[in-house]
N, C-alpha and C positions, 0 to 999 in steps of 0.2 A: 136494516141497512148497514149498521155498524158491524154486524156479524159477517155480512157478505164482504165488506171491505177488509176485515181481519183475515178472512180466508184467502182473499185475493193477494194480500200482502205476504202471507205465509207461502203461498204457491210461488210468487215471484222470487222471494228470498231463496227458497230451495232451488229454483231453476238457476239463479245466478251462481250459487255455490257449486252446483253440479257442473256447470260449464266452466267455472273457474278452476276446479280441482283437476289439474292437468299436468304441468311440466314438473319432471322429477330431476332430470340430469341431461347433460349434453356438452358438445364442443363443436368447433368449426375447424376443419383441416383443408389443405389444398395441395394440388400437384401442379408443377410447372408443365405446360404443354410444349414439349420440345420440338414438335413438328410444325408449330406455328411460326410463320416467317417473321413476324414482328418481334418475337421473343418476349412479348408482354402479355401472353394469354395464360390463364390459369383455370383449372377445374377445381371448384369448391364443393366440399361435402359437409353438409350439416347432419350431425348425428344427435338425435334426441331420444329420450326415454320418457314415456308418458303413461298416465293412468288409463288403462285399456277401456274402462267403462265410461270415461268422460265423453259427453257429446261434443266437447270442444276439440274436435278433430281438426288437424291442419293438413290438408292435401297439398299445400304449398306454403312457402315463406317468402317474405320480403326481406332481402339481405342488403344491408347498407354496405357499400363497397369502399368507403373511406375517401372517395374522390368527389364527393358531392352528389353521387348518383347511387341508385339502388337497382337490384334486379330481382325478378320473381324466380324462385328456385322450386321446381316441382319435386314431389315425393316420388321415389322410384320403388320403395318397398316399405311394408309394415309387417312386422313379425312379432309373435309372442316371445318373451324372454323366458328361457327355461329356469325353473327353480325360483321364479320371482312371481309374487302374487299380483296378478292383474297389471302387469307391466308390458308395454309394447316398445319395440325398437323401431325407430323411424329413420330412414335414410333419404336425404334430399341431395341432388347433384345438379350443378349448373356451371356453365362456362362464362368467363368474363375476360375482356381484353382491356388493359389500361392504356391510357394515352401517352404515358411517359414514365420517367424514373421518379422514385419517391418512396416514402414510408406511408403505408395505408393501413388504417384501423378498420377491419371488416367486422361488423357486429350484427347481432340479432337480439331483438327484444320481444318476448311473448308476454301478454298482458298479465298472466297469473301462473303462479306455481301451484303445486298441490297443497291442500290444506293440512294443518296439523304438524308442521315441521317444528320440532322442539326449540331449535336455536334461531328461528326466524320469526319474530313477532308478526302475527296476523299474516302468515305466509300465503293464505288463499287469495289475499288481495295484494300480494307483492309481486311485481313483475320479475320475470326470469330474464337475465341478461348474460350473454356470453360474447366474447370478442377474440379475434386473432389479428396479430400484427404481421404484415407482409412488407418486406423491404426489397425494393428493386434497385440494385446498385451494381453498375457494370464492373466496379473494382472488386466486388465480393462474388460476382457470378450469380447465375440463376439458382434458385433453391425451391425445394418443396418442403412443406412442413413435416414435422415428425408425425408418424402414425401412432395412435394410442391403441395398443393391442388388447388391453384388458378393459372390460366394460366398467362404466362409472356407477353401476348399481351393485351394492354389496350388502352383506348381512353380518351381524355379530351378536354377541350375548353380553348381558350385564355381568360385570366382574370377571370377564374373560378378555385377555389381550386381543386386539383386532389388528390385522395386518392387511395392507393393500398396496399394490404398485400399479400405476397406470400402464406400465409396459411400453414406454415410449421407444420407438424405433425410428432413427433418422437414416434414410437410405443414402443421403449425401455425406454421411460421416461427420456431421457437425457436432460440436460439443454441446451437451445438454445440461441445464441446471433446473432445479425445482424449488418452488417457494410456496408456502401457504399464504393465501390472501383471503380477505373477506368476500363473501358472496356479493354479487352486484345486483342492483335493482333498477329502479327508474333512471333512464338516461345513462346507465353505466356507473352510477354512484354507489358507494358502499351502502348496504341496507342498514337503515337506522335501527339500532338495538341489536344488531347481529352479534352473536358470541360464538367463539369456537366451542366445540363440544367439551363438556366437563369430564375430566378423567380422575380416577383415584390416584394416579401417579403422574402421567404426562401424556401430552398429545403433540407429536412431533413429525416432521417430514425430513428425510435425508436429502440434503441439497444435491448430492452427486448421483444417488441411485434412484431417487424418487419414491423410496419406500416410506409409506405412511404407517406409523405405529400409534395406536390408541390404547394406552395401558392405564386403566381399563375403563370401559363405559360404566357409568353409575346409575343410569336411568334408561328404561326402555323407551322406544319411540323412534321417529324418523329424524335424521340430521342431514344437513347439507353442508358440504365444505367445498372450497374452490382451490384448485392447484394451478399455479402459473408455471408453465413449461416453456423455457426459453432456449433457443438455438443460437450458438455463437460460431462465427467463422472469422479466423484471423484476429480474434479478440473483439470483434464487433457483433452487435446483435443483428441477426438476420431474420429471425422469426420468433413469435411467441404465441402460445395457445393458452387460453383460460378455460380449464375444464371445471364445470360445476357438477359435483357428484353427490349421490344420496346413499346414506348408510342407514339400514333399518336394524335397530337393536331390540332384541327380545330377551326374555328370561329362559335360561337353559340349565339342564342338569349335567350334560356331558362335558368332557374335557376335550379340547381340540387335538388333532393329531400333531406329531412333531416330525419335522424333516431333519435328518442328521446334518451337522455343519458341512458346508461346502466352501472351499477357498477360491478366491479369484485366481486366475491363471492366464498364461499366454500359450499360444500355439504357433509354431513356425509353419508358414504356408506350405502346402504340399504334404504335411505330416498329419497323422490321424490323432485327434484328441478324443479320448474315450474314458468315461468314468461312470460309476454307478451312483444313483440317487436313491436313498432309502428313507422311508417314512414309517412310523408306527403309531398306534393309538392304544392308550392305556385302558380305554373302555373295551372290555373283552367282547368280541363279537361284532364290533362296528366295522363296516366296510370302508376301507380307505382307498380313495382314488387319487392317483398321482398324474399331474399334467405339467406341461411346460409351454412357455410362450417367449417370443423374443425375435430379434432381427435375424439370427442365423436360420430360423425356420421359414423366413419370408423370401429367401434368396431364390432367384430363378435357376441358378446352377450352384452346385456344391453346397446345397442346403444341409443343415444339421437334421438329425433324426432323434426322436425320443418317443417311444411307444407309450401311449396312455394306458395305464393298467389299474385294475381294482382288485382288492383282495381283503379278506378279513384280517384284522389286527395289524398287519404290516404288509408293506409292498416295496418292491424294488424295480427300477427300470434303468436302462442304460442310455446315457447321452453320448452321441457319436457325431463327430464333425471333422471333415478333412477339407479345410478351406484352401482356396487357390489365391494367386496373386491379386485377383480382382477384389478379394475381400480384405486385403491389407489396408489398414487405416490407423490414424493416430489415436482415435477414440476407441475405447473398448466396446464390445457388444454386450448388451444387457440381456441376460436370460433370467426369467422368473419361473421358478419351480413352485407348484401349488399342490398341497395335499389337503383334501377335504374328506370329511366323514359323512355318513348318512344319518346323522342325528336329527331329531325332530324337536322343535319346529324349524331349526336352522341348521344347515350343514356347516359345521365348524371347520375353520381353515387355518393352515400355517403356510407361510411362503418363505422362500429363500431367494434373494437376488444375488446373482453371480455375474461378475465382469470377466469377459474373455477378450483378450487383445490378440489380434492376428498380426504376426511379425514377418517382415521380409528378410530373406537371408542376406548376408554380407556380400558385397562385391568381392569376388575371389581373386587371389593371386596378385596382390599389390606388390609392385617392385619399384625401387628407386635407383636412378642412375645419375651420377654427377656429370655435368657437361659445362666446362668452364666455371663461371661463378654461379651457375644455376643447377637445379636438380630436376630431372625429368621423371615423372611418375607414369606408370602404365598399369592397368588392371583389366580383368575380364568383365564383360558386360553383366549387369545384374540379371539374375534369372527372372526377375519380375519386370517384364517389358512395359508395364504401365507406370514405372518410375519415370519421373520427368527430368532427372539429373542427378548429380553427385555433389557431396560436400567434402571438402578437403580440410584435414586437420593436421597441425604440426606442433611438435615440441622439441626441445633440446634434450637428447638422451632417451634411452629406451625405458619404458615404463613396465612392460609386461602385463598389459591389460587383457583380461578375459571377461567378456560381458556376462552379467547375470542373466537368469532365465528370461526376465521381462525387461532387460536393460537395453534400450535401443539408443542409437546415436552414440556420441562420445561424451561421457560425463565430464564436468568441469574438474572434478577431483583428480583426474589423470594429469592435469597440467597441459593437455592438448588444447589448442586454440584454433577455431575455424579461420582459415585464411582465404578461402575461395570457394566458389561454386562453379560447377560445369553443367550447362544446360544440354538436355538431350540424353536419352538412355544409351545411345550408340557412341557417344563421345567418351572414350575411355582412356584419355591421357591428359596430363597437365604438366606444365613446366613452371616450377617455382622460381621466380626471379626476384623475390622479396620486393615486390612492387617496383621493379625496375632498378633497384639499388644493388642487386647482387647479394648473394649469400656470403657468409664469413668463412674463410678457410680455417680449418681446425675444429669446427663445431660438428658434433654428431647430430644430424637432423633426422628425426623420425616422423613418420606420417601414418595416418589412417584415413580411410575413405568410407563414406556411407552413401547409399542411394536414398533419395528423398522423393516425396510424392506430392500430389496436388494439395493435400491438406497440411503440408509441411511435416508430416510424419517421416521418420527415418528408419532405415533398416538397421540390423545389427552392424557393428563396426567391422571393417576388414582386419586382416592381420596387420601388425606393425611392420613397416619397412623402414630401415634405417641406413643411412650412408653419410659420408662426408665428402667435401669437394676434393678433387685430385690435388695432392700436395705438390703442386708445381710452382709455388711461390713461397717465400719465407712467411712464417707465422709468428707474430710478435707475442712474447710471453711475459716479459718483465719490464717494468718501469718502476724502479725502486730507489728511493732517496738514500744515498750513502752518507752524505754529510749535509748538515743544515748550516748555511752561511749566506750572508748577503753578497759576497764576492767570490768566495772559494767553495761554494756548494758543489755537490756532485751527485749524479744519478746513474744507477746501473741499468743498462738496457740489454735484453737478451731476446733471441728469437730462435725458432726451430727451422733448420735448414730445409729447403725443398728436396724431396726424395724421389719425385716422379717426373723429373725433367727428361724429355726425350732427347738424349745426347746425340742421337743420330741426325737430328735436325738442328739442334742448338749446340754448336761446337764449343763455345767458350773461347777464352777464359771468362770467368764470371767476376762480377764486382758488386758489392753492396754500397749504396749511397745512404748515408744516415742524415735525416732531416729532423730538426727540432723547432718548436714554437713555444713561446712563453704564455700558453693558455691551455684550456682544456681540449679544444676542438681543432687545433692545427690551422688556425686562421692566418698565421704568419710564418709558415714553414720556410726555413732557410737551411741550406746545406751546411752541416757541421763537419762531417768527415766521411771517409770511405774506407772500405776493407776489400782486399783482393781474395778471390777464392770463395768456395761455398762453405768451408768448414769453420771459419772464424765467425762465430755467431754471438759474441758478447762485445759490449762496449761500455766505457765509463765516460759520461759527459761531464767535464770539469769546468771550473771557473765560471759558474753560473750562480744566479741569485735564487736560492731555494727557500728563502724565508717569505718573500712577498708574492710569489706567483707559482702556479703549477706549471709543469712542462709536458708537452705532448710530442710524440715521436712517430715517424714513419720510415720504414726501411724499403728502399727500392732495389730490385735485383736487375742488373743489366747484363746482357751478353756483350762481352768486350772484344769480340772477334775483330781484328783489324779490318777496316773497310766495311764492317757489318755490325756496327754498334746499335743496339736498340733495347728498350725497356721490356723485360720479360714479365714483370708484375711487381706489385707492392703489397706490403702488409697493410692491414687495417690500422687506423690511427689508434693510439693508446696513450693515456695520460698518467701522470703520477697521481698518487693520493694527496690531496691538499686539504689540510686540517684547518678548520675555522671554528669559532666559538660564538655562542649566543649566551651571554652571561645574564644571570638573574639572581634572586636572593638565595644565598647559600648553595648555589649549584651552577654548573656549567653544562650547556648542551653542546656536544661535539658534533660537528657536521663534516662528512667526508664523502665525496661523490666522484670517484674517478670515472673517466669515460674510457672504457676498454671493450674490446670485442669478445673477451671471454666472460664467463659468469662468475662473479664473486658471491659466494654464499655465506661467508662468515667474516666478520671483522673483529679482531682482538685489540682491546684498548690497553695501553700501558701508561702508567703515571710515574713520574720521577719521585723516588724516595728521597726526602730531604736529608736523611741521615746517611744512607749508603751511597746516594747519588745514582743508584741504578734505576732503570725503568722497570717497574714491577707490573705484571698483568693484574688488572682490577676487574675485568669483565669482558663480555663479548656482545656483539649485536648481529642480528640477521638482516638489519637494514643499514642505511648509510647515516645513522644517527645514534648517539649514545648520550645518556644523561647521567652525569656524575653528581651525586647529591651529598648533603651533610658537610658542605665545605664552609670555610670561614670567609666571610666577606673581606674584600680588600687584600686578600693574600693571593700570591701568584702560584698557579699550578701548571706543571709542564707535562706534555703528553706526546705519544706517537701511536700510530695505528698500523696494524698488520692486516692485510687482506689475504684471504684464502679462497681459491676458486680453481677454475679450469675450463677447458674446452670440451671435455668428456669424449674426445675422439682418440682412437689408438695412435700411438707413435708420437704423442706430444706430452711433455712433462706434466705430471700431476702429483700433488697439487701445485698450483702456481701461487707463489708467495711474494708479496711486495710490501714495502714500508712507506709510510708518509714521512714528511719532514717532522722535526720536533718543533712543537709550538706551545706557547704558554697563554693561559687565560686567567682573568681575575674575576671572581664572582662579585657582583655588586647588587646592593639592595635597590632594585627598581620596581619592587612590588609594593603597592600602597597597602596600608592596613585595611581591614574590612570596615564597612560602615558601622558606626556606633548605632545601637538601637535607641531611638529618641522618643520621649514622651513629653508633652507640654500640658501643664496644669494651670488653668487661668485663676486669677484672683479678681473677681468682678468689682468688688468694693474698692480695692486699691488700684484697679486698672493696671495690673501687671501680670506677667506670665512667668511661671517657673519651669525651667527646662531641666530634665533629668535624662541622662544617657548612660549607656554601658561602656565600660573600659575594654577596648579590644585586646589589651595585654592579658586579659583573663581568658581569652578564647583563641584568637586567630593571629596575634602578633606578640612581639616581645620587646619592642623598642619605641612605642608611642611616647612622645615627649611633650606634646601640647595639642590643644584643640582650637579650632576656629569656629566661630558662631556667625551664621549668616541669617539675615532677616529681610523679608519683603512684606509690606503692609497689605498687599493684595495677592491673590492666588497666582496670577499670571504676570506679576511685576518682576523687575530685576532684583536679584538678591544683593545685599550690601553687607560687607563684613562689619559687624558691630562690636566684636570683642574677641580677645584671644585668652585662653586659659592655659597658663604655662605649667601648671601642676597636673601631671597625668592622672593623679589619684582624685583630683577634684572634678566631679562629673555632674555638677549642678550649676545653674546660672539663673538669676532673676532679671528679667527685662522690665525696666520701670519707665516712668514718664511717657506713657502711651496715651493716644487719643481713644484707642479702642483695643480690646484684647484680640480682635480679629487680625490674623496675619499668618505668615508661613515662616518656618525655621528649618535650617539645615545645620547640623553639627558634623564637622569633619575631624578626623584624627590625622596627625602628622607625625611621621617617625623620625628617627635620628638621621636618615638620609634625605629628609624633607620630602618624602613621598607622601602625598595627601590622598586620603580616601575620596570616594566619588561624591558627587553632589546629588545622589539619588534618594537619600533618606529624608525627603521633604515631609514635614508634618505641618498641617494647616488646621486652624480652628477658627470658628465663627462665633458670633455673639449669642447663639441660641442657648448656650449653657448658662448664660446669665439672665437676670430679670429683664424681660422685654417691656416695652412701653405699654402700660395698661392704665385706663382711666376708671375712677370710681363711678358708681351710679346714683350717688346722693351726696348733697352737702347742705349746710344750714347757715346761710348768711344772715344771722340775727345779731351779730355784734357781741356775742358772749365770749369771744376769743377762742372758741373751739370749733374747728371745721367751718370757718367762716368763708373760706375760698375754695373754689373748684380747682384742685391741683392733682397731678398724676400720682400714682404710687411711685415709690423709689424706682429709678430707671437708670440705664446706662447707654452710652454710645448713640445718642440722638443728636444729629446736627441741627435740625429744625423740624417744625411741624407746619401744617396748613389746616387749622381747625375752624370749622363753621358750626355754630349752634343755632338751632331753629326752634321757634315756639310751635304750638300745636297748629297754627294756621300756615306754617311754612315760612314765616318771616325770620330773617337772620337777626339775632339779637347780640351775637358776639362773634368776633373773629380774632385770631392771633397766629403768629409764627413762633412765639416763644414756647419752647417745650414745657416750661414750668406753668404756663397758662395764667394762674393767679386771677381767675375771674371771681368778682365779688357779688355776682348775681344781678348786676345792673345792666340795663340795655346800653350797649356801647354807643348807640347812635343818638339817644335822647337823655341818657343819664338817669332814667327812671328805674326804680327797682322792679325787677321782673316778678310777676305774681307767682305764688306757690303753684307747683304742678310739675308736669312731665315735659321735658325738652329733649329734642333729638339732635345728635351731633354726627358729623362725618369728619374724619381726620386723616390726612396723609402724613405718615411719619417717615422722615428721612433718616435712615440708620446708617451708621458707619460700619459696613460689613466687609467680609473678606473680598468681595468682588467690587468694592467701592461703595459710593453712596447709593443706597437702594431705597425706593419708596415702598411702604407697606400701608395699605388702606385699612382703617378700622372704623367702626361705627357703633352707636348704641344710644341709650336713653339716660338722661340725668333727672333726678328728682330734687326739686328745690323745696326744702322744708324750713319754715321759720318758727 
C-alpha cells in the first residue's frame, strides 16, 4: 500500500511541474481606437512566450483593466519561435471601453513561470506578472502605447558580452525612457530573493536608448529580467510597459560578429538619408546575417528600407530613408541594427542602436518692417503643413546665427528670447508692439522665426531679419553728470536728431522741450527749458542737486507751425547714473543702476587718488555693481563711474559714454567674527564645568577683543549672560557653584566694532558622563561599624528618591525619599530587626537633568547578612 501511495505521489508531482513549466516572457501593449465615438476605447494585445511542450496552454487570459473590472482576452495566434528551443509566441487581442478619465493599471498574472530560472528562486512555483499603465487625460490627448519590435527571448554565451534592445517604437512621437526593475510575482510584488544576473564586469540598461548590455555572463542557464518602458508627453507620464524577458546563456567557442560604429544623425524632411552598415566576424567561414528594426520601417508611407543580407565573414547593407513632413517630430527615431552569426549552439549577436531625428525646414524669407513704434514681421508659410504655428524670437543686434546639423529652434546662447507664438500654419505675419508698450527708437531689433508642431518640436530657425524704428523722433543718448554739488550741480544731456521726418507733411519750425525729474523713472517731470530747430541737440541742466538724487530726462519734439502746433514725438526716458554704497568690513559695494533705453554693457570704476587728487581707473564691471576690497575701515573713499554702451543701430553715436556723480563711502566693520568652537568638560566631583574655545583671531578675524559666556540649565531654556572674558587670549572658563553639571553654553566673540558672533554654537551636556545613582546588593547591619547601613554608591545630581523595600512575602519594610537612604536593616513600621535574607526594592530616582527633573526607575535585590 505504501508503494502504491509513493508512486501516486510521484506521478502527481511530475504532473504539477509539467503544467507549471510554462511562462517565459511577455508584455501588454495597447492602441487607442480612434474611430470610437467615446474616445475611451482601446485595443489591448497580450504577447507571451511559453514552453511549447507544456500542457498548461492558455487559449485565453483574464486581463485586469485597472478600473475594478476585468475582461477575457482570446488568443488569436500561436506560432513557434525560430531559433528558439521549444518556445511558442502567443498573441491575445481584445477591446475594452473605459467609463471615464483616469490612470489605469492593466495587469496579467499567470500562476507559474517555467522552471530552472537561475535568478528566480523556485521559479516553477513563482507567478508571472506583467502590467501596463494607461493614462486617459484630455490635456495630454489620446495615446497608444509603444510597440516593442524586438522579441523578449534572446540567447548569449558565457564570458561573451550580451546585447539586447527591445526596439520600442512610439507612433505618437512621445519621449521614451528605460529602467531595469525586478521581475514581479504574486500580486505584482517584487519576487522574493530575485537578483539581477551576475556579470564579470557590469549589467546595465541605457536610459535613453533602451540598450541592455550584459558584460559578461558568468554562468550558463536561463535568466529573466524586467524592463520598464515609460512614455512621456509634455513632461508627464502617459504610458508605461513592463516587459519581462528571458535570456538563455550557454557555453560557446565562437566570437560574436562586430558592427562598425554608426553615429546618431539628423535628416531634413524631403531629403534622402543613405549610409552603409558593415559587420564582420573574426571566425573564418561564419555566415553573418545583418538585419534592422525600428520605427522608420513601420511607417505606412515614406518608410525606410534596409535589405536583410547574409554572407560569409563580412556583410554590408544600405540604410535608405527619405522622410516627409509627417515624420517630423521632436523625439528621434530609434533604429536597431543586428548582426548574428550561425555559430552553434547559439547564434552570437552584436547590435548597434542609432538615433535619427527628422527635422523640418525653416520658415523662409523672414522680413522686418518698422511701422511707427512697432515692427511688422512677415515670412513664407512653412513647407510642412502639419506645423501648428510659429514661434517668434528677438534680440538687440545681429548675431549671425547658423544652425548646426541637428540644431533646431533658437538656442539660448544666441541671446534671442522667445517673445510670442502665432497659431496656425497659414498665419505668417506678426507685429511686435513690445506688449503694447512700443519699441525703442534707436535700437537695432533682430528676429528669427521657427515652425512648431504638436509635440512642441521646432523646425530649423529662419534667417535673421533686423531693422530699427524710423528715426522720426529724437533719440536720447546722454545723461552725464558734469558737476557734483548740492545746489550748483549740472548734467549734460544729448540726443540724436530725427532724420526721417516727412517735411512735406510736417512743415515746422521745430522745437525741443526739455523735461527733468529728480528720480530714476520720470515720475515728476517738469519743463526745464526749450530749444528751437532740429540741429541743437545738447543741453546742460544747471543749478540742481546732483549729490542726493538721480535725475531723469525726456525730450519732446514739437511742430511749431503757427496755428498748427502739436507733439511729433518724444524720446524714451533716461536717467543719470546714481552711485550708492553698501559698506562692510574693509570693503565697499558700489551700486549704480541707470534707467536708460540703450544698452550699457560695461561700467568703468574710478577712485580718487588721495595724493594726486585725480580719479584713477581701478576696474570695470559688466553688471551694475562693483566690489572694492582691501580698504581701511572708517576711511572715506570717493568714486565715480563711467558707463559704456549703445543702441547698436546705424546713424546713432557709438559708444555712448556717461558719468555718474562723484560720491564717497566709508567701509565699516559690520561683520561679526565667526563662532568660536566650544568644548565643555564636566567635573562631576566638584560639580563644575570647564569651557574651552578657539580664538577667532587665529582663523577668521583680527580684532576680537572679548568674549561673552551664556548659560541655560536646560536645553530649551533662556540663555543668561553669566560672565565676560576681556582678554582675547584667555579662552577658558570654569563654571562653579552648580546644582548639576547638566546645562547648555554659548560663547560669543565680540570685535572692536562691538559686532558679536552668532548664538548658534550651543553645546549641551547631561549627567550621563558622571556616576549615576546605583544601589549595592548587600549590607551587614551587625554593629561592627563597617557596612552597617544600606546606602547608595557615590552619586551626583539627585533631587530625591521614592524607595520601597519589600520582604519575600511582599510586605513593605522600609520607605524613604532621602537619596542617602541610611537604612539600618530594621522594619520601619515596628522597629524590629529584619531577618537575614533577600529583599526586593523598587526606586524612582529624580535626577537633575538637561531637560529638568526627570524620573528614572530602578529595581533590584538586597542581601542582609549579619
